[in-house]
PyMOL CGO cylinders between C-alpha atoms (Angstrom):
from pymol import cmd
from pymol.cgo import CYLINDER

trace = [
    CYLINDER, 111.40, 122.94, 83.91, 113.91, 119.89, 84.15, 0.3, 1, 1, 1, 1, 1, 1,
    CYLINDER, 113.91, 119.89, 84.15, 117.39, 120.48, 83.90, 0.3, 1, 1, 1, 1, 1, 1,
    CYLINDER, 117.39, 120.48, 83.90, 117.89, 117.07, 82.28, 0.3, 1, 1, 1, 1, 1, 1,
    CYLINDER, 117.89, 117.07, 82.28, 115.97, 115.36, 79.74, 0.3, 1, 1, 1, 1, 1, 1,
    CYLINDER, 115.97, 115.36, 79.74, 114.32, 111.72, 80.20, 0.3, 1, 1, 1, 1, 1, 1,
    CYLINDER, 114.32, 111.72, 80.20, 117.18, 110.18, 78.41, 0.3, 1, 1, 1, 1, 1, 1,
    CYLINDER, 117.18, 110.18, 78.41, 119.79, 111.79, 80.36, 0.3, 1, 1, 1, 1, 1, 1,
    CYLINDER, 119.79, 111.79, 80.36, 117.94, 110.74, 83.61, 0.3, 1, 1, 1, 1, 1, 1,
    CYLINDER, 117.94, 110.74, 83.61, 117.65, 107.47, 82.39, 0.3, 1, 1, 1, 1, 1, 1,
    CYLINDER, 117.65, 107.47, 82.39, 121.34, 107.28, 81.40, 0.3, 1, 1, 1, 1, 1, 1,
    CYLINDER, 121.34, 107.28, 81.40, 122.23, 108.53, 84.85, 0.3, 1, 1, 1, 1, 1, 1,
    CYLINDER, 122.23, 108.53, 84.85, 120.04, 105.86, 86.64, 0.3, 1, 1, 1, 1, 1, 1,
    CYLINDER, 120.04, 105.86, 86.64, 121.96, 103.21, 84.46, 0.3, 1, 1, 1, 1, 1, 1,
    CYLINDER, 121.96, 103.21, 84.46, 125.25, 104.85, 85.10, 0.3, 1, 1, 1, 1, 1, 1,
    CYLINDER, 125.25, 104.85, 85.10, 124.42, 104.74, 89.04, 0.3, 1, 1, 1, 1, 1, 1,
    CYLINDER, 124.42, 104.74, 89.04, 123.88, 100.83, 89.13, 0.3, 1, 1, 1, 1, 1, 1,
    CYLINDER, 123.88, 100.83, 89.13, 126.83, 100.02, 86.69, 0.3, 1, 1, 1, 1, 1, 1,
    CYLINDER, 126.83, 100.02, 86.69, 128.90, 102.21, 89.37, 0.3, 1, 1, 1, 1, 1, 1,
    CYLINDER, 128.90, 102.21, 89.37, 127.52, 100.49, 92.30, 0.3, 1, 1, 1, 1, 1, 1,
    CYLINDER, 127.52, 100.49, 92.30, 128.45, 97.14, 91.09, 0.3, 1, 1, 1, 1, 1, 1,
    CYLINDER, 128.45, 97.14, 91.09, 131.96, 98.07, 89.93, 0.3, 1, 1, 1, 1, 1, 1,
    CYLINDER, 131.96, 98.07, 89.93, 133.22, 99.22, 93.31, 0.3, 1, 1, 1, 1, 1, 1,
    CYLINDER, 133.22, 99.22, 93.31, 134.82, 97.09, 96.06, 0.3, 1, 1, 1, 1, 1, 1,
    CYLINDER, 134.82, 97.09, 96.06, 132.65, 96.27, 98.80, 0.3, 1, 1, 1, 1, 1, 1,
    CYLINDER, 132.65, 96.27, 98.80, 133.43, 97.47, 102.27, 0.3, 1, 1, 1, 1, 1, 1,
    CYLINDER, 133.43, 97.47, 102.27, 133.43, 100.78, 104.25, 0.3, 1, 1, 1, 1, 1, 1,
    CYLINDER, 133.43, 100.78, 104.25, 134.79, 102.64, 101.24, 0.3, 1, 1, 1, 1, 1, 1,
    CYLINDER, 134.79, 102.64, 101.24, 131.87, 101.54, 98.77, 0.3, 1, 1, 1, 1, 1, 1,
    CYLINDER, 131.87, 101.54, 98.77, 129.37, 104.46, 97.67, 0.3, 1, 1, 1, 1, 1, 1,
    CYLINDER, 129.37, 104.46, 97.67, 126.69, 103.08, 99.56, 0.3, 1, 1, 1, 1, 1, 1,
    CYLINDER, 126.69, 103.08, 99.56, 128.45, 102.76, 102.86, 0.3, 1, 1, 1, 1, 1, 1,
    CYLINDER, 128.45, 102.76, 102.86, 130.79, 106.10, 102.76, 0.3, 1, 1, 1, 1, 1, 1,
    CYLINDER, 130.79, 106.10, 102.76, 130.22, 108.44, 105.72, 0.3, 1, 1, 1, 1, 1, 1,
    CYLINDER, 130.22, 108.44, 105.72, 131.91, 110.88, 108.21, 0.3, 1, 1, 1, 1, 1, 1,
    CYLINDER, 131.91, 110.88, 108.21, 132.64, 113.46, 105.56, 0.3, 1, 1, 1, 1, 1, 1,
    CYLINDER, 132.64, 113.46, 105.56, 133.81, 111.24, 102.87, 0.3, 1, 1, 1, 1, 1, 1,
    CYLINDER, 133.81, 111.24, 102.87, 132.75, 111.37, 99.20, 0.3, 1, 1, 1, 1, 1, 1,
    CYLINDER, 132.75, 111.37, 99.20, 130.26, 109.24, 97.21, 0.3, 1, 1, 1, 1, 1, 1,
    CYLINDER, 130.26, 109.24, 97.21, 129.43, 110.71, 93.70, 0.3, 1, 1, 1, 1, 1, 1,
    CYLINDER, 129.43, 110.71, 93.70, 130.52, 110.14, 90.26, 0.3, 1, 1, 1, 1, 1, 1,
    CYLINDER, 130.52, 110.14, 90.26, 130.49, 112.51, 87.28, 0.3, 1, 1, 1, 1, 1, 1,
    CYLINDER, 130.49, 112.51, 87.28, 128.63, 111.50, 84.03, 0.3, 1, 1, 1, 1, 1, 1,
    CYLINDER, 128.63, 111.50, 84.03, 129.11, 114.37, 81.32, 0.3, 1, 1, 1, 1, 1, 1,
    CYLINDER, 129.11, 114.37, 81.32, 127.64, 117.58, 82.97, 0.3, 1, 1, 1, 1, 1, 1,
    CYLINDER, 127.64, 117.58, 82.97, 125.76, 115.62, 85.81, 0.3, 1, 1, 1, 1, 1, 1,
    CYLINDER, 125.76, 115.62, 85.81, 126.90, 114.30, 89.08, 0.3, 1, 1, 1, 1, 1, 1,
    CYLINDER, 126.90, 114.30, 89.08, 125.39, 111.10, 90.33, 0.3, 1, 1, 1, 1, 1, 1,
    CYLINDER, 125.39, 111.10, 90.33, 125.14, 110.81, 94.35, 0.3, 1, 1, 1, 1, 1, 1,
    CYLINDER, 125.14, 110.81, 94.35, 124.89, 107.53, 96.15, 0.3, 1, 1, 1, 1, 1, 1,
    CYLINDER, 124.89, 107.53, 96.15, 122.33, 106.96, 98.63, 0.3, 1, 1, 1, 1, 1, 1,
    CYLINDER, 122.33, 106.96, 98.63, 122.89, 103.96, 101.14, 0.3, 1, 1, 1, 1, 1, 1,
    CYLINDER, 122.89, 103.96, 101.14, 121.51, 100.61, 101.78, 0.3, 1, 1, 1, 1, 1, 1,
    CYLINDER, 121.51, 100.61, 101.78, 118.11, 100.33, 103.80, 0.3, 1, 1, 1, 1, 1, 1,
    CYLINDER, 118.11, 100.33, 103.80, 118.79, 100.48, 107.60, 0.3, 1, 1, 1, 1, 1, 1,
    CYLINDER, 118.79, 100.48, 107.60, 122.38, 101.40, 107.31, 0.3, 1, 1, 1, 1, 1, 1,
    CYLINDER, 122.38, 101.40, 107.31, 121.89, 104.46, 109.64, 0.3, 1, 1, 1, 1, 1, 1,
    CYLINDER, 121.89, 104.46, 109.64, 122.83, 108.11, 108.98, 0.3, 1, 1, 1, 1, 1, 1,
    CYLINDER, 122.83, 108.11, 108.98, 125.44, 108.85, 106.43, 0.3, 1, 1, 1, 1, 1, 1,
    CYLINDER, 125.44, 108.85, 106.43, 127.11, 112.20, 106.34, 0.3, 1, 1, 1, 1, 1, 1,
    CYLINDER, 127.11, 112.20, 106.34, 129.06, 112.89, 103.22, 0.3, 1, 1, 1, 1, 1, 1,
    CYLINDER, 129.06, 112.89, 103.22, 131.10, 115.79, 101.29, 0.3, 1, 1, 1, 1, 1, 1,
    CYLINDER, 131.10, 115.79, 101.29, 130.09, 116.87, 97.77, 0.3, 1, 1, 1, 1, 1, 1,
    CYLINDER, 130.09, 116.87, 97.77, 132.63, 118.77, 95.68, 0.3, 1, 1, 1, 1, 1, 1,
    CYLINDER, 132.63, 118.77, 95.68, 131.20, 120.15, 92.41, 0.3, 1, 1, 1, 1, 1, 1,
    CYLINDER, 131.20, 120.15, 92.41, 133.63, 120.16, 89.54, 0.3, 1, 1, 1, 1, 1, 1,
    CYLINDER, 133.63, 120.16, 89.54, 133.61, 122.80, 87.10, 0.3, 1, 1, 1, 1, 1, 1,
    CYLINDER, 133.61, 122.80, 87.10, 131.26, 122.22, 84.04, 0.3, 1, 1, 1, 1, 1, 1,
    CYLINDER, 131.26, 122.22, 84.04, 128.86, 120.27, 86.15, 0.3, 1, 1, 1, 1, 1, 1,
    CYLINDER, 128.86, 120.27, 86.15, 125.22, 121.59, 85.63, 0.3, 1, 1, 1, 1, 1, 1,
    CYLINDER, 125.22, 121.59, 85.63, 123.14, 119.33, 87.86, 0.3, 1, 1, 1, 1, 1, 1,
    CYLINDER, 123.14, 119.33, 87.86, 123.17, 116.63, 90.45, 0.3, 1, 1, 1, 1, 1, 1,
    CYLINDER, 123.17, 116.63, 90.45, 120.90, 113.42, 90.08, 0.3, 1, 1, 1, 1, 1, 1,
    CYLINDER, 120.90, 113.42, 90.08, 119.81, 112.57, 93.52, 0.3, 1, 1, 1, 1, 1, 1,
    CYLINDER, 119.81, 112.57, 93.52, 118.12, 109.10, 93.84, 0.3, 1, 1, 1, 1, 1, 1,
    CYLINDER, 118.12, 109.10, 93.84, 115.97, 108.93, 96.83, 0.3, 1, 1, 1, 1, 1, 1,
    CYLINDER, 115.97, 108.93, 96.83, 115.05, 105.31, 96.72, 0.3, 1, 1, 1, 1, 1, 1,
    CYLINDER, 115.05, 105.31, 96.72, 116.30, 102.92, 94.09, 0.3, 1, 1, 1, 1, 1, 1,
    CYLINDER, 116.30, 102.92, 94.09, 115.59, 99.38, 93.04, 0.3, 1, 1, 1, 1, 1, 1,
    CYLINDER, 115.59, 99.38, 93.04, 117.05, 97.00, 90.64, 0.3, 1, 1, 1, 1, 1, 1,
    CYLINDER, 117.05, 97.00, 90.64, 115.99, 93.62, 89.61, 0.3, 1, 1, 1, 1, 1, 1,
    CYLINDER, 115.99, 93.62, 89.61, 117.94, 91.15, 87.59, 0.3, 1, 1, 1, 1, 1, 1,
    CYLINDER, 117.94, 91.15, 87.59, 117.86, 87.93, 85.65, 0.3, 1, 1, 1, 1, 1, 1,
    CYLINDER, 117.86, 87.93, 85.65, 120.92, 86.61, 87.37, 0.3, 1, 1, 1, 1, 1, 1,
    CYLINDER, 120.92, 86.61, 87.37, 119.60, 86.90, 90.52, 0.3, 1, 1, 1, 1, 1, 1,
    CYLINDER, 119.60, 86.90, 90.52, 116.07, 85.16, 89.67, 0.3, 1, 1, 1, 1, 1, 1,
    CYLINDER, 116.07, 85.16, 89.67, 114.09, 88.34, 89.78, 0.3, 1, 1, 1, 1, 1, 1,
    CYLINDER, 114.09, 88.34, 89.78, 112.38, 87.12, 86.53, 0.3, 1, 1, 1, 1, 1, 1,
    CYLINDER, 112.38, 87.12, 86.53, 113.16, 85.29, 83.30, 0.3, 1, 1, 1, 1, 1, 1,
    CYLINDER, 113.16, 85.29, 83.30, 111.65, 87.63, 80.72, 0.3, 1, 1, 1, 1, 1, 1,
    CYLINDER, 111.65, 87.63, 80.72, 112.04, 91.42, 80.40, 0.3, 1, 1, 1, 1, 1, 1,
    CYLINDER, 112.04, 91.42, 80.40, 108.18, 91.77, 81.46, 0.3, 1, 1, 1, 1, 1, 1,
    CYLINDER, 108.18, 91.77, 81.46, 108.93, 89.85, 84.64, 0.3, 1, 1, 1, 1, 1, 1,
    CYLINDER, 108.93, 89.85, 84.64, 111.92, 91.98, 85.48, 0.3, 1, 1, 1, 1, 1, 1,
    CYLINDER, 111.92, 91.98, 85.48, 109.51, 95.07, 84.70, 0.3, 1, 1, 1, 1, 1, 1,
    CYLINDER, 109.51, 95.07, 84.70, 106.89, 93.81, 87.00, 0.3, 1, 1, 1, 1, 1, 1,
    CYLINDER, 106.89, 93.81, 87.00, 109.09, 92.81, 89.81, 0.3, 1, 1, 1, 1, 1, 1,
    CYLINDER, 109.09, 92.81, 89.81, 110.99, 96.40, 89.80, 0.3, 1, 1, 1, 1, 1, 1,
    CYLINDER, 110.99, 96.40, 89.80, 107.47, 98.08, 89.71, 0.3, 1, 1, 1, 1, 1, 1,
    CYLINDER, 107.47, 98.08, 89.71, 106.23, 95.92, 92.71, 0.3, 1, 1, 1, 1, 1, 1,
    CYLINDER, 106.23, 95.92, 92.71, 109.66, 96.80, 94.62, 0.3, 1, 1, 1, 1, 1, 1,
    CYLINDER, 109.66, 96.80, 94.62, 109.46, 100.43, 93.93, 0.3, 1, 1, 1, 1, 1, 1,
    CYLINDER, 109.46, 100.43, 93.93, 105.83, 100.68, 95.07, 0.3, 1, 1, 1, 1, 1, 1,
    CYLINDER, 105.83, 100.68, 95.07, 106.55, 100.57, 98.83, 0.3, 1, 1, 1, 1, 1, 1,
    CYLINDER, 106.55, 100.57, 98.83, 108.57, 104.08, 98.50, 0.3, 1, 1, 1, 1, 1, 1,
    CYLINDER, 108.57, 104.08, 98.50, 105.54, 106.02, 97.36, 0.3, 1, 1, 1, 1, 1, 1,
    CYLINDER, 105.54, 106.02, 97.36, 105.01, 108.77, 99.73, 0.3, 1, 1, 1, 1, 1, 1,
    CYLINDER, 105.01, 108.77, 99.73, 108.18, 107.74, 101.99, 0.3, 1, 1, 1, 1, 1, 1,
    CYLINDER, 108.18, 107.74, 101.99, 110.64, 109.49, 100.17, 0.3, 1, 1, 1, 1, 1, 1,
    CYLINDER, 110.64, 109.49, 100.17, 112.30, 113.12, 100.53, 0.3, 1, 1, 1, 1, 1, 1,
    CYLINDER, 112.30, 113.12, 100.53, 114.96, 115.23, 98.77, 0.3, 1, 1, 1, 1, 1, 1,
    CYLINDER, 114.96, 115.23, 98.77, 115.82, 118.71, 100.36, 0.3, 1, 1, 1, 1, 1, 1,
    CYLINDER, 115.82, 118.71, 100.36, 118.22, 121.47, 99.83, 0.3, 1, 1, 1, 1, 1, 1,
    CYLINDER, 118.22, 121.47, 99.83, 118.81, 123.38, 103.03, 0.3, 1, 1, 1, 1, 1, 1,
    CYLINDER, 118.81, 123.38, 103.03, 115.55, 122.10, 104.45, 0.3, 1, 1, 1, 1, 1, 1,
    CYLINDER, 115.55, 122.10, 104.45, 113.76, 123.18, 101.34, 0.3, 1, 1, 1, 1, 1, 1,
    CYLINDER, 113.76, 123.18, 101.34, 111.78, 120.27, 99.68, 0.3, 1, 1, 1, 1, 1, 1,
    CYLINDER, 111.78, 120.27, 99.68, 112.59, 119.55, 96.24, 0.3, 1, 1, 1, 1, 1, 1,
    CYLINDER, 112.59, 119.55, 96.24, 110.04, 117.96, 93.74, 0.3, 1, 1, 1, 1, 1, 1,
    CYLINDER, 110.04, 117.96, 93.74, 110.68, 114.24, 93.78, 0.3, 1, 1, 1, 1, 1, 1,
    CYLINDER, 110.68, 114.24, 93.78, 109.88, 112.28, 90.39, 0.3, 1, 1, 1, 1, 1, 1,
    CYLINDER, 109.88, 112.28, 90.39, 109.41, 108.65, 89.63, 0.3, 1, 1, 1, 1, 1, 1,
    CYLINDER, 109.41, 108.65, 89.63, 111.58, 106.99, 86.97, 0.3, 1, 1, 1, 1, 1, 1,
    CYLINDER, 111.58, 106.99, 86.97, 109.47, 104.20, 85.91, 0.3, 1, 1, 1, 1, 1, 1,
    CYLINDER, 109.47, 104.20, 85.91, 110.92, 100.59, 85.53, 0.3, 1, 1, 1, 1, 1, 1,
    CYLINDER, 110.92, 100.59, 85.53, 113.30, 100.76, 82.45, 0.3, 1, 1, 1, 1, 1, 1,
    CYLINDER, 113.30, 100.76, 82.45, 115.50, 97.84, 80.98, 0.3, 1, 1, 1, 1, 1, 1,
    CYLINDER, 115.50, 97.84, 80.98, 119.25, 97.83, 80.59, 0.3, 1, 1, 1, 1, 1, 1,
    CYLINDER, 119.25, 97.83, 80.59, 122.31, 95.59, 80.57, 0.3, 1, 1, 1, 1, 1, 1,
    CYLINDER, 122.31, 95.59, 80.57, 123.79, 95.60, 84.25, 0.3, 1, 1, 1, 1, 1, 1,
    CYLINDER, 123.79, 95.60, 84.25, 127.57, 94.46, 84.16, 0.3, 1, 1, 1, 1, 1, 1,
    CYLINDER, 127.57, 94.46, 84.16, 128.12, 93.11, 87.71, 0.3, 1, 1, 1, 1, 1, 1,
    CYLINDER, 128.12, 93.11, 87.71, 131.93, 93.65, 88.20, 0.3, 1, 1, 1, 1, 1, 1,
    CYLINDER, 131.93, 93.65, 88.20, 131.85, 93.15, 91.97, 0.3, 1, 1, 1, 1, 1, 1,
    CYLINDER, 131.85, 93.15, 91.97, 129.57, 91.31, 94.61, 0.3, 1, 1, 1, 1, 1, 1,
    CYLINDER, 129.57, 91.31, 94.61, 128.19, 93.62, 97.16, 0.3, 1, 1, 1, 1, 1, 1,
    CYLINDER, 128.19, 93.62, 97.16, 127.11, 92.07, 100.39, 0.3, 1, 1, 1, 1, 1, 1,
    CYLINDER, 127.11, 92.07, 100.39, 123.46, 91.29, 100.49, 0.3, 1, 1, 1, 1, 1, 1,
    CYLINDER, 123.46, 91.29, 100.49, 122.99, 91.35, 96.69, 0.3, 1, 1, 1, 1, 1, 1,
    CYLINDER, 122.99, 91.35, 96.69, 122.95, 88.28, 94.52, 0.3, 1, 1, 1, 1, 1, 1,
    CYLINDER, 122.95, 88.28, 94.52, 120.91, 86.11, 96.91, 0.3, 1, 1, 1, 1, 1, 1,
    CYLINDER, 120.91, 86.11, 96.91, 117.26, 85.28, 96.87, 0.3, 1, 1, 1, 1, 1, 1,
    CYLINDER, 117.26, 85.28, 96.87, 114.91, 85.70, 99.97, 0.3, 1, 1, 1, 1, 1, 1,
    CYLINDER, 114.91, 85.70, 99.97, 116.02, 82.67, 101.39, 0.3, 1, 1, 1, 1, 1, 1,
    CYLINDER, 116.02, 82.67, 101.39, 119.70, 83.98, 101.45, 0.3, 1, 1, 1, 1, 1, 1,
    CYLINDER, 119.70, 83.98, 101.45, 120.88, 81.32, 98.71, 0.3, 1, 1, 1, 1, 1, 1,
    CYLINDER, 120.88, 81.32, 98.71, 123.35, 82.52, 96.18, 0.3, 1, 1, 1, 1, 1, 1,
    CYLINDER, 123.35, 82.52, 96.18, 121.64, 83.16, 92.66, 0.3, 1, 1, 1, 1, 1, 1,
    CYLINDER, 121.64, 83.16, 92.66, 124.47, 83.44, 90.36, 0.3, 1, 1, 1, 1, 1, 1,
    CYLINDER, 124.47, 83.44, 90.36, 124.44, 79.38, 90.13, 0.3, 1, 1, 1, 1, 1, 1,
    CYLINDER, 124.44, 79.38, 90.13, 128.39, 79.24, 90.69, 0.3, 1, 1, 1, 1, 1, 1,
    CYLINDER, 128.39, 79.24, 90.69, 129.21, 82.21, 88.34, 0.3, 1, 1, 1, 1, 1, 1,
    CYLINDER, 129.21, 82.21, 88.34, 131.56, 84.82, 89.55, 0.3, 1, 1, 1, 1, 1, 1,
    CYLINDER, 131.56, 84.82, 89.55, 131.55, 88.38, 88.40, 0.3, 1, 1, 1, 1, 1, 1,
    CYLINDER, 131.55, 88.38, 88.40, 131.99, 89.84, 85.76, 0.3, 1, 1, 1, 1, 1, 1,
    CYLINDER, 131.99, 89.84, 85.76, 128.53, 89.21, 84.65, 0.3, 1, 1, 1, 1, 1, 1,
    CYLINDER, 128.53, 89.21, 84.65, 126.32, 91.11, 82.17, 0.3, 1, 1, 1, 1, 1, 1,
    CYLINDER, 126.32, 91.11, 82.17, 122.79, 90.38, 82.90, 0.3, 1, 1, 1, 1, 1, 1,
    CYLINDER, 122.79, 90.38, 82.90, 119.54, 92.15, 81.97, 0.3, 1, 1, 1, 1, 1, 1,
    CYLINDER, 119.54, 92.15, 81.97, 118.25, 94.30, 84.58, 0.3, 1, 1, 1, 1, 1, 1,
    CYLINDER, 118.25, 94.30, 84.58, 115.27, 96.45, 85.46, 0.3, 1, 1, 1, 1, 1, 1,
    CYLINDER, 115.27, 96.45, 85.46, 115.57, 99.50, 87.64, 0.3, 1, 1, 1, 1, 1, 1,
    CYLINDER, 115.57, 99.50, 87.64, 113.37, 102.25, 88.86, 0.3, 1, 1, 1, 1, 1, 1,
    CYLINDER, 113.37, 102.25, 88.86, 113.92, 105.19, 91.25, 0.3, 1, 1, 1, 1, 1, 1,
    CYLINDER, 113.92, 105.19, 91.25, 112.50, 108.24, 93.12, 0.3, 1, 1, 1, 1, 1, 1,
    CYLINDER, 112.50, 108.24, 93.12, 114.68, 111.21, 92.32, 0.3, 1, 1, 1, 1, 1, 1,
    CYLINDER, 114.68, 111.21, 92.32, 115.27, 114.95, 92.16, 0.3, 1, 1, 1, 1, 1, 1,
    CYLINDER, 115.27, 114.95, 92.16, 117.51, 116.71, 89.90, 0.3, 1, 1, 1, 1, 1, 1,
    CYLINDER, 117.51, 116.71, 89.90, 119.22, 119.68, 91.75, 0.3, 1, 1, 1, 1, 1, 1,
    CYLINDER, 119.22, 119.68, 91.75, 120.83, 122.67, 89.89, 0.3, 1, 1, 1, 1, 1, 1,
    CYLINDER, 120.83, 122.67, 89.89, 124.46, 122.86, 90.61, 0.3, 1, 1, 1, 1, 1, 1,
    CYLINDER, 124.46, 122.86, 90.61, 124.57, 126.70, 90.01, 0.3, 1, 1, 1, 1, 1, 1,
    CYLINDER, 124.57, 126.70, 90.01, 122.14, 126.93, 92.96, 0.3, 1, 1, 1, 1, 1, 1,
    CYLINDER, 122.14, 126.93, 92.96, 124.39, 125.31, 95.56, 0.3, 1, 1, 1, 1, 1, 1,
    CYLINDER, 124.39, 125.31, 95.56, 127.30, 126.94, 97.51, 0.3, 1, 1, 1, 1, 1, 1,
    CYLINDER, 127.30, 126.94, 97.51, 129.67, 125.99, 100.22, 0.3, 1, 1, 1, 1, 1, 1,
    CYLINDER, 129.67, 125.99, 100.22, 127.99, 124.58, 103.16, 0.3, 1, 1, 1, 1, 1, 1,
    CYLINDER, 127.99, 124.58, 103.16, 124.58, 123.91, 101.62, 0.3, 1, 1, 1, 1, 1, 1,
    CYLINDER, 124.58, 123.91, 101.62, 123.22, 120.63, 102.45, 0.3, 1, 1, 1, 1, 1, 1,
    CYLINDER, 123.22, 120.63, 102.45, 121.35, 118.14, 100.24, 0.3, 1, 1, 1, 1, 1, 1,
    CYLINDER, 121.35, 118.14, 100.24, 119.16, 115.58, 102.50, 0.3, 1, 1, 1, 1, 1, 1,
    CYLINDER, 119.16, 115.58, 102.50, 117.96, 112.24, 101.15, 0.3, 1, 1, 1, 1, 1, 1,
    CYLINDER, 117.96, 112.24, 101.15, 115.42, 110.16, 102.95, 0.3, 1, 1, 1, 1, 1, 1,
    CYLINDER, 115.42, 110.16, 102.95, 113.54, 107.25, 101.98, 0.3, 1, 1, 1, 1, 1, 1,
    CYLINDER, 113.54, 107.25, 101.98, 112.67, 103.66, 103.15, 0.3, 1, 1, 1, 1, 1, 1,
    CYLINDER, 112.67, 103.66, 103.15, 115.27, 103.54, 106.13, 0.3, 1, 1, 1, 1, 1, 1,
    CYLINDER, 115.27, 103.54, 106.13, 117.51, 105.69, 104.10, 0.3, 1, 1, 1, 1, 1, 1,
    CYLINDER, 117.51, 105.69, 104.10, 119.09, 108.72, 105.64, 0.3, 1, 1, 1, 1, 1, 1,
    CYLINDER, 119.09, 108.72, 105.64, 121.79, 110.71, 103.81, 0.3, 1, 1, 1, 1, 1, 1,
    CYLINDER, 121.79, 110.71, 103.81, 123.16, 114.17, 103.93, 0.3, 1, 1, 1, 1, 1, 1,
    CYLINDER, 123.16, 114.17, 103.93, 125.42, 115.61, 101.50, 0.3, 1, 1, 1, 1, 1, 1,
    CYLINDER, 125.42, 115.61, 101.50, 127.45, 119.11, 102.46, 0.3, 1, 1, 1, 1, 1, 1,
    CYLINDER, 127.45, 119.11, 102.46, 128.72, 120.97, 99.72, 0.3, 1, 1, 1, 1, 1, 1,
    CYLINDER, 128.72, 120.97, 99.72, 132.36, 122.09, 99.90, 0.3, 1, 1, 1, 1, 1, 1,
]
cmd.load_cgo(trace, "trace")
């Protein structure tokens, strides 16, 4: 039985992407944090943890679970496609692109708690409005590396479609020293509970 319903999972995923695009780029960005740093955000009674960019190497992070948190949303592989990046001009084109982008992750993701594999589910592509408050290196460019915002600068609201493989880990089952490991397509992140 899932700790969170479909609406809460979708809200957590949308919250994840808005969080990722509101933080300043650099070594302290949630996707880049390592060496015991913290990279998570609370949304109601759920914590959302950040993964990493593909090929960014091993990331070792700390996880402090605030009082009242019931579960941890752990994305293993994430994609987001936006109109502003030219991923599609219609909602259906965005959904199709997100579906295509997430396909390569099938069978290539894993989430474990203390080396015990967790059930990983697919959150199918869903539409939402993404508020891009900050640029992140490697985003807002097409396959040729050309800028896609056409001279516009954040903040920008854009229609987006996102999908991910994820697990929801019960917070009550975690104790100090426990480890959540996330692996995906060239993604390798370990969270150690403090």
